[in-house]
N, CA and C atoms as an extended XYZ file, in Angstrom:
420
Properties=species:S:1:pos:R:3:atomname:S:1:resname:S:1:resid:I:1 pbc="F F F"
N         4.050      -19.440       12.860 N   UNK     1
C         2.873      -18.592       13.107 CA  UNK     1
C         2.104      -18.208       11.808 C   UNK     1
N         0.810      -18.314       11.807 N   UNK     2
C        -0.038      -18.065       10.760 CA  UNK     2
C        -0.225      -16.554       10.723 C   UNK     2
N        -0.550      -16.042        9.468 N   UNK     3
C        -0.736      -14.573        9.292 CA  UNK     3
C        -1.992      -14.150       10.256 C   UNK     3
N        -3.007      -14.981       10.224 N   UNK     4
C        -4.124      -14.705       11.070 CA  UNK     4
C        -3.821      -14.393       12.535 C   UNK     4
N        -2.905      -15.188       13.061 N   UNK     5
C        -2.490      -15.000       14.421 CA  UNK     5
C        -1.694      -13.593       14.505 C   UNK     5
N        -0.815      -13.358       13.520 N   UNK     6
C        -0.011      -12.179       13.532 CA  UNK     6
C        -0.868      -10.872       13.525 C   UNK     6
N        -1.922      -10.833       12.685 N   UNK     7
C        -2.733       -9.680       12.552 CA  UNK     7
C        -3.666       -9.543       13.781 C   UNK     7
N        -3.932      -10.673       14.458 N   UNK     8
C        -4.629      -10.617       15.722 CA  UNK     8
C        -3.804       -9.965       16.865 C   UNK     8
N        -2.657      -10.366       16.947 N   UNK     9
C        -1.640       -9.926       17.884 CA  UNK     9
C        -1.044       -8.586       17.679 C   UNK     9
N        -0.928       -8.178       16.366 N   UNK    10
C        -0.309       -6.986       16.009 CA  UNK    10
C        -1.212       -6.225       14.916 C   UNK    10
N        -2.338       -5.851       15.330 N   UNK    11
C        -3.323       -5.230       14.344 CA  UNK    11
C        -2.773       -3.913       13.625 C   UNK    11
N        -2.985       -3.907       12.326 N   UNK    12
C        -2.470       -2.666       11.641 CA  UNK    12
C        -3.590       -2.586       10.507 C   UNK    12
N        -4.252       -1.488       10.441 N   UNK    13
C        -5.321       -1.314        9.510 CA  UNK    13
C        -4.600       -0.762        8.293 C   UNK    13
N        -5.147       -1.123        7.149 N   UNK    14
C        -4.694       -0.592        5.824 CA  UNK    14
C        -5.244        0.760        5.648 C   UNK    14
N        -4.400        1.602        5.076 N   UNK    15
C        -4.886        2.961        4.674 CA  UNK    15
C        -5.438        2.890        3.390 C   UNK    15
N        -6.725        3.136        3.102 N   UNK    16
C        -7.424        2.949        1.902 CA  UNK    16
C        -8.004        4.182        1.411 C   UNK    16
N        -8.118        4.256       -0.042 N   UNK    17
C        -8.829        5.309       -0.644 CA  UNK    17
C        -9.709        4.659       -1.633 C   UNK    17
N       -10.701        5.303       -2.086 N   UNK    18
C       -11.575        4.816       -3.144 CA  UNK    18
C       -10.920        4.959       -4.565 C   UNK    18
N       -11.527        4.252       -5.480 N   UNK    19
C       -10.853        4.286       -6.892 CA  UNK    19
C       -10.982        5.696       -7.483 C   UNK    19
N       -12.023        6.464       -7.070 N   UNK    20
C       -12.103        7.876       -7.665 CA  UNK    20
C       -11.543        8.951       -6.780 C   UNK    20
N       -10.724        8.656       -5.839 N   UNK    21
C       -10.125        9.637       -5.113 CA  UNK    21
C        -9.050       10.352       -5.782 C   UNK    21
N        -8.965       11.803       -5.874 N   UNK    22
C        -7.919       12.458       -6.582 CA  UNK    22
C        -6.698       12.193       -6.043 C   UNK    22
N        -5.653       12.108       -6.824 N   UNK    23
C        -4.328       11.843       -6.372 CA  UNK    23
C        -3.786       12.730       -5.297 C   UNK    23
N        -4.053       13.995       -5.406 N   UNK    24
C        -3.676       14.888       -4.333 CA  UNK    24
C        -4.213       14.494       -3.091 C   UNK    24
N        -5.443       14.281       -3.052 N   UNK    25
C        -6.233       13.931       -1.830 CA  UNK    25
C        -5.606       12.541       -1.226 C   UNK    25
N        -5.229       11.645       -2.081 N   UNK    26
C        -4.684       10.464       -1.653 CA  UNK    26
C        -3.361       10.663       -0.977 C   UNK    26
N        -2.561       11.599       -1.495 N   UNK    27
C        -1.255       11.793       -0.953 CA  UNK    27
C        -1.482       12.466        0.517 C   UNK    27
N        -2.349       13.383        0.559 N   UNK    28
C        -2.739       14.082        1.947 CA  UNK    28
C        -3.150       12.889        2.889 C   UNK    28
N        -3.955       11.977        2.465 N   UNK    29
C        -4.292       10.878        3.322 CA  UNK    29
C        -3.100       10.063        3.776 C   UNK    29
N        -2.218        9.715        2.880 N   UNK    30
C        -1.096        8.999        3.274 CA  UNK    30
C        -0.140        9.681        4.220 C   UNK    30
N         0.027       11.048        4.130 N   UNK    31
C         0.834       11.818        4.931 CA  UNK    31
C         0.160       11.891        6.349 C   UNK    31
N        -1.158       11.988        6.403 N   UNK    32
C        -1.893       12.086        7.640 CA  UNK    32
C        -1.720       10.732        8.588 C   UNK    32
N        -1.652        9.706        7.925 N   UNK    33
C        -1.540        8.344        8.535 CA  UNK    33
C        -0.200        7.955        8.819 C   UNK    33
N         0.040        7.374       10.061 N   UNK    34
C         1.342        6.862       10.340 CA  UNK    34
C         1.414        5.327       10.303 C   UNK    34
N         0.350        4.692        9.748 N   UNK    35
C         0.166        3.344        9.697 CA  UNK    35
C         1.028        2.656        8.560 C   UNK    35
N         1.528        3.315        7.590 N   UNK    36
C         2.242        2.637        6.519 CA  UNK    36
C         2.723        3.531        5.439 C   UNK    36
N         3.292        2.894        4.462 N   UNK    37
C         3.815        3.684        3.353 CA  UNK    37
C         3.101        3.427        2.054 C   UNK    37
N         2.052        2.677        2.134 N   UNK    38
C         1.298        2.327        0.976 CA  UNK    38
C        -0.300        2.619        1.143 C   UNK    38
N        -0.833        3.030        0.017 N   UNK    39
C        -2.286        3.165        0.034 CA  UNK    39
C        -2.958        2.050       -0.661 C   UNK    39
N        -3.920        1.527       -0.305 N   UNK    40
C        -4.643        0.548       -0.994 CA  UNK    40
C        -5.917        1.029       -1.508 C   UNK    40
N        -6.272        0.899       -2.905 N   UNK    41
C        -7.348        1.451       -3.507 CA  UNK    41
C        -8.436        0.328       -3.616 C   UNK    41
N        -9.624        0.823       -3.022 N   UNK    42
C       -10.697       -0.161       -2.962 CA  UNK    42
C       -11.819        0.265       -3.826 C   UNK    42
N       -12.597       -0.719       -4.431 N   UNK    43
C       -13.724       -0.385       -5.228 CA  UNK    43
C       -15.019       -0.183       -4.450 C   UNK    43
N       -16.041       -0.034       -5.174 N   UNK    44
C       -17.351        0.209       -4.414 CA  UNK    44
C       -17.821       -0.876       -3.608 C   UNK    44
N       -17.428       -2.081       -3.902 N   UNK    45
C       -17.681       -3.245       -3.190 CA  UNK    45
C       -16.900       -3.448       -1.888 C   UNK    45
N       -15.848       -2.570       -1.776 N   UNK    46
C       -14.936       -2.648       -0.592 CA  UNK    46
C       -13.787       -3.671       -0.812 C   UNK    46
N       -13.639       -4.142       -1.946 N   UNK    47
C       -12.459       -5.021       -2.062 CA  UNK    47
C       -11.338       -4.331       -2.725 C   UNK    47
N       -10.137       -4.861       -2.541 N   UNK    48
C        -8.896       -4.264       -2.907 CA  UNK    48
C        -8.789       -4.296       -4.433 C   UNK    48
N        -8.568       -3.130       -5.126 N   UNK    49
C        -8.423       -3.038       -6.587 CA  UNK    49
C        -7.047       -2.694       -7.015 C   UNK    49
N        -6.191       -2.129       -6.097 N   UNK    50
C        -4.955       -1.772       -6.526 CA  UNK    50
C        -4.171       -1.119       -5.317 C   UNK    50
N        -2.889       -0.879       -5.692 N   UNK    51
C        -1.989       -0.407       -4.680 CA  UNK    51
C        -1.269        0.955       -5.191 C   UNK    51
N        -1.209        1.975       -4.269 N   UNK    52
C        -0.428        3.129       -4.629 CA  UNK    52
C         0.694        3.220       -3.704 C   UNK    52
N         2.005        3.095       -4.108 N   UNK    53
C         3.048        3.116       -3.229 CA  UNK    53
C         3.483        4.600       -2.848 C   UNK    53
N         4.106        4.625       -1.705 N   UNK    54
C         4.646        5.911       -1.138 CA  UNK    54
C         5.599        6.525       -2.222 C   UNK    54
N         6.429        5.723       -2.828 N   UNK    55
C         7.396        6.178       -3.783 CA  UNK    55
C         6.760        6.708       -5.062 C   UNK    55
N         5.747        5.877       -5.524 N   UNK    56
C         4.971        6.259       -6.694 CA  UNK    56
C         4.361        7.708       -6.533 C   UNK    56
N         3.672        7.768       -5.391 N   UNK    57
C         3.017        9.147       -5.158 CA  UNK    57
C         4.019       10.232       -4.986 C   UNK    57
N         5.119        9.954       -4.219 N   UNK    58
C         6.081       11.044       -4.063 CA  UNK    58
C         6.770       11.517       -5.327 C   UNK    58
N         7.031       10.530       -6.253 N   UNK    59
C         7.642       10.829       -7.555 CA  UNK    59
C         6.688       11.716       -8.333 C   UNK    59
N         5.397       11.467       -8.353 N   UNK    60
C         4.401       12.118       -9.063 CA  UNK    60
C         4.249       13.498       -8.540 C   UNK    60
N         4.149       13.561       -7.160 N   UNK    61
C         3.909       15.000       -6.564 CA  UNK    61
C         5.246       15.856       -6.554 C   UNK    61
N         6.435       15.250       -6.640 N   UNK    62
C         7.605       16.114       -6.646 CA  UNK    62
C         8.241       16.234       -7.977 C   UNK    62
N         7.569       15.815       -9.083 N   UNK    63
C         8.082       15.853      -10.385 CA  UNK    63
C         8.595       17.236      -10.759 C   UNK    63
N         7.892       18.261      -10.208 N   UNK    64
C         8.372       19.676      -10.657 CA  UNK    64
C         9.685       20.074      -10.041 C   UNK    64
N        10.262       19.250       -9.106 N   UNK    65
C        11.510       19.565       -8.501 CA  UNK    65
C        12.571       18.912       -9.166 C   UNK    65
N        12.428       18.161      -10.206 N   UNK    66
C        13.444       17.459      -10.927 CA  UNK    66
C        14.186       18.562      -11.848 C   UNK    66
N        15.486       18.293      -12.077 N   UNK    67
C        16.138       19.229      -12.991 CA  UNK    67
C        15.609       19.355      -14.305 C   UNK    67
N        15.125       18.280      -14.827 N   UNK    68
C        14.558       18.160      -16.255 CA  UNK    68
C        13.229       17.596      -16.030 C   UNK    68
N        12.299       18.108      -16.869 N   UNK    69
C        10.947       17.583      -16.859 CA  UNK    69
C        10.478       17.194      -18.220 C   UNK    69
N        10.061       16.001      -18.406 N   UNK    70
C         9.640       15.406      -19.690 CA  UNK    70
C         8.221       15.944      -19.993 C   UNK    70
N         7.804       15.893      -21.221 N   UNK    71
C         6.494       16.234      -21.520 CA  UNK    71
C         5.380       15.401      -20.696 C   UNK    71
N         5.770       14.125      -20.586 N   UNK    72
C         4.805       13.191      -19.839 CA  UNK    72
C         4.777       13.704      -18.456 C   UNK    72
N         5.873       14.038      -17.693 N   UNK    73
C         5.825       14.481      -16.332 CA  UNK    73
C         4.951       15.703      -16.238 C   UNK    73
N         5.116       16.640      -17.148 N   UNK    74
C         4.358       17.872      -17.134 CA  UNK    74
C         2.857       17.541      -17.298 C   UNK    74
N         2.506       16.649      -18.299 N   UNK    75
C         1.125       16.227      -18.425 CA  UNK    75
C         0.562       15.661      -17.148 C   UNK    75
N         1.328       14.743      -16.561 N   UNK    76
C         0.916       14.128      -15.332 CA  UNK    76
C         0.633       15.085      -14.130 C   UNK    76
N         1.628       16.154      -14.068 N   UNK    77
C         1.389       17.088      -13.000 CA  UNK    77
C         0.110       17.943      -13.157 C   UNK    77
N        -0.258       18.264      -14.405 N   UNK    78
C        -1.368       19.142      -14.604 CA  UNK    78
C        -2.712       18.305      -14.671 C   UNK    78
N        -2.706       17.121      -14.746 N   UNK    79
C        -3.953       16.431      -14.671 CA  UNK    79
C        -4.250       16.082      -13.271 C   UNK    79
N        -5.500       15.883      -12.953 N   UNK    80
C        -5.939       15.509      -11.627 CA  UNK    80
C        -6.626       14.130      -11.730 C   UNK    80
N        -5.823       13.197      -12.033 N   UNK    81
C        -6.307       11.785      -12.202 CA  UNK    81
C        -6.689       11.262      -10.930 C   UNK    81
N        -7.786       10.279      -11.048 N   UNK    82
C        -8.185        9.653       -9.805 CA  UNK    82
C        -7.223        8.414       -9.532 C   UNK    82
N        -7.257        7.890       -8.299 N   UNK    83
C        -6.457        6.917       -7.822 CA  UNK    83
C        -6.353        5.745       -8.768 C   UNK    83
N        -7.372        5.235       -9.327 N   UNK    84
C        -7.379        4.125      -10.093 CA  UNK    84
C        -6.563        4.246      -11.424 C   UNK    84
N        -6.213        5.444      -11.853 N   UNK    85
C        -5.493        5.644      -12.980 CA  UNK    85
C        -4.025        5.467      -12.748 C   UNK    85
N        -3.492        5.558      -11.523 N   UNK    86
C        -2.161        5.417      -11.169 CA  UNK    86
C        -1.816        4.186      -10.530 C   UNK    86
N        -2.755        3.586       -9.810 N   UNK    87
C        -2.603        2.411       -8.930 CA  UNK    87
C        -2.058        1.316       -9.814 C   UNK    87
N        -1.295        0.446       -9.060 N   UNK    88
C        -0.710       -0.685       -9.654 CA  UNK    88
C        -1.683       -1.856       -9.390 C   UNK    88
N        -2.196       -2.442      -10.438 N   UNK    89
C        -3.290       -3.482      -10.280 CA  UNK    89
C        -2.644       -4.982      -10.020 C   UNK    89
N        -1.312       -4.947      -10.192 N   UNK    90
C        -0.696       -6.260       -9.923 CA  UNK    90
C         0.225       -5.995       -8.693 C   UNK    90
N        -0.237       -6.608       -7.565 N   UNK    91
C         0.485       -6.389       -6.371 CA  UNK    91
C         0.389       -7.710       -5.484 C   UNK    91
N         1.152       -7.840       -4.460 N   UNK    92
C         1.316       -9.000       -3.776 CA  UNK    92
C         0.388       -8.781       -2.557 C   UNK    92
N        -0.287       -9.963       -2.112 N   UNK    93
C        -1.143       -9.911       -0.924 CA  UNK    93
C        -0.817      -11.210       -0.041 C   UNK    93
N        -1.337      -11.211        1.023 N   UNK    94
C        -1.265      -12.404        1.939 CA  UNK    94
C        -2.633      -12.863        2.385 C   UNK    94
N        -2.747      -14.138        2.738 N   UNK    95
C        -3.986      -14.678        3.238 CA  UNK    95
C        -3.783      -15.193        4.718 C   UNK    95
N        -4.836      -15.104        5.478 N   UNK    96
C        -4.779      -15.484        6.917 CA  UNK    96
C        -4.167      -16.902        7.218 C   UNK    96
N        -4.314      -17.853        6.319 N   UNK    97
C        -3.840      -19.172        6.522 CA  UNK    97
C        -2.481      -19.468        6.118 C   UNK    97
N        -1.781      -18.501        5.629 N   UNK    98
C        -0.416      -18.619        5.134 CA  UNK    98
C         0.514      -18.505        6.534 C   UNK    98
N         1.691      -19.137        6.351 N   UNK    99
C         2.646      -19.009        7.418 CA  UNK    99
C         3.298      -17.621        7.294 C   UNK    99
N         3.528      -16.965        8.427 N   UNK   100
C         4.253      -15.666        8.378 CA  UNK   100
C         5.587      -15.754        7.741 C   UNK   100
N         6.319      -16.770        8.014 N   UNK   101
C         7.669      -16.829        7.430 CA  UNK   101
C         7.540      -16.783        5.885 C   UNK   101
N         6.589      -17.468        5.304 N   UNK   102
C         6.479      -17.444        3.806 CA  UNK   102
C         6.099      -16.025        3.370 C   UNK   102
N         5.288      -15.278        4.040 N   UNK   103
C         4.880      -13.980        3.786 CA  UNK   103
C         6.030      -12.967        4.009 C   UNK   103
N         6.773      -13.165        4.976 N   UNK   104
C         7.995      -12.289        5.109 CA  UNK   104
C         8.954      -12.543        4.031 C   UNK   104
N         9.148      -13.803        3.550 N   UNK   105
C        10.047      -13.999        2.445 CA  UNK   105
C         9.608      -13.378        1.160 C   UNK   105
N         8.318      -13.406        0.959 N   UNK   106
C         7.688      -12.726       -0.148 CA  UNK   106
C         7.857      -11.196       -0.081 C   UNK   106
N         7.716      -10.674        1.055 N   UNK   107
C         7.958       -9.154        1.240 CA  UNK   107
C         9.363       -8.830        0.938 C   UNK   107
N        10.310       -9.674        1.355 N   UNK   108
C        11.745       -9.397        1.093 CA  UNK   108
C        12.030       -9.451       -0.316 C   UNK   108
N        11.497      -10.563       -1.052 N   UNK   109
C        11.746      -10.771       -2.408 CA  UNK   109
C        11.203       -9.670       -3.247 C   UNK   109
N        10.037       -9.050       -2.859 N   UNK   110
C         9.481       -8.077       -3.627 CA  UNK   110
C         9.808       -6.517       -3.155 C   UNK   110
N        10.627       -6.570       -2.099 N   UNK   111
C        11.008       -5.174       -1.480 CA  UNK   111
C         9.809       -4.466       -1.081 C   UNK   111
N         8.902       -5.048       -0.307 N   UNK   112
C         7.676       -4.494        0.184 CA  UNK   112
C         7.739       -4.224        1.763 C   UNK   112
N         7.355       -3.020        2.070 N   UNK   113
C         7.336       -2.756        3.487 CA  UNK   113
C         5.918       -3.098        4.173 C   UNK   113
N         4.893       -2.958        3.461 N   UNK   114
C         3.488       -3.345        3.835 CA  UNK   114
C         2.918       -4.338        2.948 C   UNK   114
N         2.261       -5.376        3.448 N   UNK   115
C         1.590       -6.372        2.647 CA  UNK   115
C         0.187       -6.465        3.214 C   UNK   115
N        -0.822       -6.186        2.359 N   UNK   116
C        -2.141       -6.352        2.780 CA  UNK   116
C        -2.611       -7.804        2.927 C   UNK   116
N        -3.375       -8.046        4.016 N   UNK   117
C        -3.874       -9.421        4.227 CA  UNK   117
C        -5.324       -9.246        3.818 C   UNK   117
N        -5.816      -10.142        2.838 N   UNK   118
C        -7.061      -10.138        2.254 CA  UNK   118
C        -7.840      -11.435        2.499 C   UNK   118
N        -9.234      -11.279        2.550 N   UNK   119
C        -9.966      -12.475        2.681 CA  UNK   119
C       -10.158      -13.084        1.304 C   UNK   119
N       -11.008      -14.147        1.190 N   UNK   120
C       -11.221      -14.755       -0.052 CA  UNK   120
C       -11.943      -13.921       -1.075 C   UNK   120
N       -12.636      -12.983       -0.662 N   UNK   121
C       -13.340      -12.010       -1.537 CA  UNK   121
C       -12.577      -10.767       -1.918 C   UNK   121
N       -11.300      -10.632       -1.395 N   UNK   122
C       -10.456       -9.459       -1.712 CA  UNK   122
C       -10.648       -8.360       -0.695 C   UNK   122
N       -11.448       -8.489        0.378 N   UNK   123
C       -11.561       -7.498        1.492 CA  UNK   123
C       -10.282       -7.497        2.232 C   UNK   123
N        -9.799       -6.245        2.602 N   UNK   124
C        -8.665       -6.141        3.537 CA  UNK   124
C        -8.900       -6.248        4.883 C   UNK   124
N        -8.263       -7.261        5.410 N   UNK   125
C        -8.377       -7.613        6.918 CA  UNK   125
C        -7.371       -6.920        7.724 C   UNK   125
N        -6.170       -6.511        7.162 N   UNK   126
C        -5.292       -5.929        7.948 CA  UNK   126
C        -3.974       -5.806        7.112 C   UNK   126
N        -2.874       -5.433        7.714 N   UNK   127
C        -1.572       -5.281        6.975 CA  UNK   127
C        -0.476       -5.830        7.779 C   UNK   127
N         0.485       -6.680        7.126 N   UNK   128
C         1.651       -6.978        7.806 CA  UNK   128
C         2.755       -5.932        7.474 C   UNK   128
N         3.237       -5.406        8.477 N   UNK   129
C         4.225       -4.153        8.317 CA  UNK   129
C         5.676       -4.723        8.703 C   UNK   129
N         6.589       -4.605        7.762 N   UNK   130
C         7.986       -5.043        8.122 CA  UNK   130
C         8.575       -4.380        9.330 C   UNK   130
N         8.355       -3.117        9.696 N   UNK   131
C         8.873       -2.550       10.848 CA  UNK   131
C         8.240       -3.131       12.013 C   UNK   131
N         6.993       -3.435       12.020 N   UNK   132
C         6.363       -4.126       13.202 CA  UNK   132
C         7.015       -5.435       13.407 C   UNK   132
N         7.239       -6.236       12.363 N   UNK   133
C         7.914       -7.503       12.362 CA  UNK   133
C         9.235       -7.367       13.035 C   UNK   133
N        10.036       -6.420       12.555 N   UNK   134
C        11.433       -6.197       12.900 CA  UNK   134
C        11.385       -5.874       14.494 C   UNK   134
N        10.415       -5.065       14.896 N   UNK   135
C        10.419       -4.621       16.327 CA  UNK   135
C        10.084       -5.827       17.237 C   UNK   135
N         9.085       -6.675       16.848 N   UNK   136
C         8.911       -7.962       17.607 CA  UNK   136
C        10.025       -8.758       17.612 C   UNK   136
N        10.637       -9.092       16.528 N   UNK   137
C        11.738      -10.026       16.476 CA  UNK   137
C        12.916       -9.511       17.143 C   UNK   137
N        13.157       -8.085       17.184 N   UNK   138
C        14.333       -7.595       17.920 CA  UNK   138
C        14.044       -7.660       19.568 C   UNK   138
N        12.874       -7.625       19.962 N   UNK   139
C        12.439       -7.674       21.331 CA  UNK   139
C        12.581       -9.122       21.922 C   UNK   139
N        12.568      -10.110       21.077 N   UNK   140
C        12.624      -11.540       21.546 CA  UNK   140
C        14.078      -11.912       21.847 C   UNK   140
């Protein structure tokens, strides 16, 4: 099965924020959505610029609950950085023409739960979600 067929049969929209979205607002957006565990940061042209993982945002927002706090963590907590300052610019994507098996192997290798499917210009077409895949395969 090709990725294009998967996202047609199992549509899942990516949760996105703009590059200048404050991190606190990005976390609220992620908590509001049940579509995934990652946020994708898009630039003004609407193309994907980076990824904010659920874990990264949680670590940042919950830093004050750690037994010890470093100077860097204190600094990070008191700044209101936009999404593009924390996003990971190096992330894995999929394209419609790829085989789903190859994409699933990549997701497992990189320990990724959500993988954005992008067009040739970097626009987000959808997301392959590991939970969705497991549900479909367990039903077969």
